[in-house]
C-alpha positions, 0 to 999 in steps of 0.5 A, a space after each residue: 098520180 100516174 107519174 108517181 106510179 111510173 116513178 115507183 115502177 122505174 125505181 122498183 125495176 132498178 132495185 130488182 136489177 141491182 138485187 134489192 128484191 125487198 125494196 123492189 117488191 115493196 115499191 111494186 106493190 105500192 105502184 100497183 095499189 096507187 095505179 088501181 086507185 087512179 083507175 077507180 078515180 078515172 072511172 068515177 070522173 068518167 061516169 060523172 062526166 057522162 051523166 053531166 053531158 060533158 
């Protein structure tokens, strides 16, 4: 999931450099949303791991 975020950000940066601001803005929003989902899932699994004692 994190690789998707990095890929979307790279494509958004390339689109922004080339002047496709609409595409860049959309990809950046998608990347931000997926990154936050990744952080939430990471924290949930971390808490579950701490409760179970690894």
